[in-house]
C-alpha positions, -999 to 999 in steps of 0.1 A, spaced: 0 0 0 13 35 -10 21 62 16 -8 84 5 -33 56 5 -22 46 40 -26 82 53 -60 84 37 -71 51 53 -59 63 87 -79 96 84 -110 77 74 -106 51 102 -105 22 77 -89 -9 92 -58 -20 74 -55 -57 66 -23 -71 55 -24 -106 41 5 -131 41 5 -164 24 -2 -192 48 28 -212 61 30 -245 43 44 -276 60 66 -293 35 56 -327 51 21 -322 38 32 -315 2 29 -341 -25 58 -365 -19 61 -356 18 51 -376 48 16 -373 61 13 -352 92 -14 -374 108 -11 -411 107 -43 -430 100 -58 -452 127 -45 -488 126 -69 -511 109 -71 -532 140 -86 -503 160 -110 -495 132 -123 -531 130 -122 -540 167 -158 -527 174 -171 -549 145 -152 -579 157 -167 -574 192 -201 -571 176 -196 -604 158 -183 -621 189 -212 -608 210 -237 -621 184 -219 -655 184 -222 -656 222 -259 -648 221 -265 -676 196 -243 -700 215 -261 -694 249 -294 -712 241 -276 -742 227 -253 -744 258 -284 -741 280 -300 -770 262 -268 -791 265 -267 -782 302 -303 -793 308 -298 -826 289 -264 -836 303 -259 -820 338 -282 -845 357 -260 -875 347 -227 -856 343 -219 -840 377 -185 -829 365 -202 -809 337 -176 -822 312 -199 -821 282 -213 -787 287 -178 -774 295 -164 -787 262 -192 -770 243 -184 -737 261 -147 -739 251 -158 -745 215 -175 -711 216 -141 -696 224 -126 -715 195 -153 -701 172 -146 -666 184 -110 -669 174 -121 -683 140 -140 -651 132 -112 -628 144 -89 -621 113 -61 -608 135 -56 -639 157 -38 -670 146 -35 -695 174 -21 -730 177 -13 -756 203 16 -781 207 32 -804 232 19 -831 255 -16 -846 251 -31 -866 280 -40 -902 269 -70 -901 292 -89 -868 291 -107 -877 323 -76 -881 343 -76 -849 364 -47 -825 365 -40 -791 380 -30 -772 348 -9 -740 353 2 -715 328 18 -681 326 -7 -652 320 0 -627 292 -34 -615 281 -71 -619 283 -67 -637 250 -49 -666 269 -84 -679 277 -93 -682 240 -59 -698 231 -59 -724 258 -95 -733 250 -82 -749 218 -67 -778 238 -89 -809 232 -99 -818 267 -120 -800 294 -107 -780 323 -126 -759 348 -112 -724 350 -104 -705 382 -114 -670 372 -119 -637 391 -154 -630 402 -159 -599 380 -157 -620 348 -187 -640 361 -207 -607 361 -204 -602 323 -238 -610 309 -241 -642 288 -204 -650 292 -207 -652 330 -239 -672 327 -222 -697 304 -192 -700 327 -215 -709 356 -233 -735 335 -198 -749 325 -188 -753 361 -160 -728 362 -149 -715 396 -151 -678 407 -128 -662 432 -124 -628 448 -86 -625 451 -87 -599 478 -109 -621 501 -92 -649 520 -124 -668 526 -132 -666 489 -98 -680 480 -103 -709 504 -138 -716 490 -125 -715 454 -97 -740 461 -123 -763 478 -145 -760 447 -115 -769 425 -108 -800 446 -145 -810 441 -139 -807 403 -108 -829 405 -127 -855 426 -152 -856 397 -123 -864 373 -122 -830 356 -90 -810 354 -88 -774 367 -69 -745 350 -51 -719 372 -29 -689 364 -5 -691 394 8 -655 388 -27 -644 399 -29 -616 373 -17 -606 339 18 -592 338 19 -556 328 56 -556 319 57 -589 301 80 -604 327 69 -636 344 56 -628 378 62 -648 410 39 -679 413 15 -682 442 13 -714 462 -24 -722 458 -23 -744 427 6 -764 440 -10 -769 474 -42 -781 456 -23 -806 435 -4 -821 464 -34 -821 487 -55 -838 460 -28 -862 449 -30 -852 412 -2 -842 388 7 -806 378 3 -800 341 26 -770 331 18 -749 301 37 -721 284 19 -693 265 36 -669 241 23 -643 216 -10 -633 232 3 -601 247 -2 -583 214 -36 -599 209 -52 -578 236 -31 -556 258 -38 -551 294 -63 -522 300 -74 -522 263 -104 -536 245 -88 -532 211 -77 -564 192 -42 -566 179 -24 -588 155 -12 -620 171 4 -653 163 4 -672 195 9 -707 208 3 -727 240 28 -755 246 18 -782 271 48 -797 290 51 -831 305 31 -836 337 48 -836 371 36 -862 395 29 -851 431 25 -886 446 45 -888 479 49 -851 482 37 -831 512 29 -795 517 65 -788 527 74 -796 491 52 -767 477 80 -741 474 103 -765 455 75 -777 432 64 -741 426 98 -729 417 105 -759 395 73 -754 375 80 -717 371 115 -724 358 101 -749 333 74 -725 321 99 -697 318 123 -717 297 95 -730 274 80 -695 270 114 -681 260 118 -709 234 83 -704 221 89 -666 217 121 -673 197 102 -698 175 73 -674 168 98 -646 160 116 -668 135 83 -678 119 72 -642 116 106 -633 100 101 -660 74 66 -649 66 
């Protein structure tokens, strides 16, 4: 603007507007990097996968109720209804395009020989992975999971055991309920860490599962899980991509042991699971690198 025009504008009280070309971020220009990254496809699709899973559970519930009504009176261990409930978890994995699960290792010759199965705990997805094993186990699960509509109802029909971890009497009652399942020739499944590891490191094992095995005179069946941590991270409902595996190790007999042997048995099993988990992680990484 010229000097005379500026003076005129000042006298006439006309606001002066000067325009400058907007600053341009070179990263947003053609050929540059996008400033905002798009949402991962896993987060975009997670609500739809949850919807499909919920519909699957709703459809499964009446069938499981029918199986329960027909078989429970002559099957006090609820073996049959439990197996059908685990198949629901297997079906949920089948409709999830981000999860690829497999099993390996020891297979009990007699599925009705009871074991206390113990595994490391990486993710909520561990439940879906371990449910692929071809024999029934009753799960010791925290009481809040039993409050989930439909899922909690099916867990109760299947004969799973609830526990409030902060309540000592609840823990004692839960172990007594587990012993009852073992007496009915059905294995029980316990995560001896007590909770999922937030850091990915194997947490210390608690004594309960090992006291139960020795007190009931049944073997410990160790299992190692690897790969589920990325399937569903702690504190998140989003699904992630995961190639995971559960490996069943050789059972450890408890015959002749007393409760004084619990610490040694606990530490031995933890070491075996730690070693197997590390080996599984290496194998899964090699498989991913080759893919």
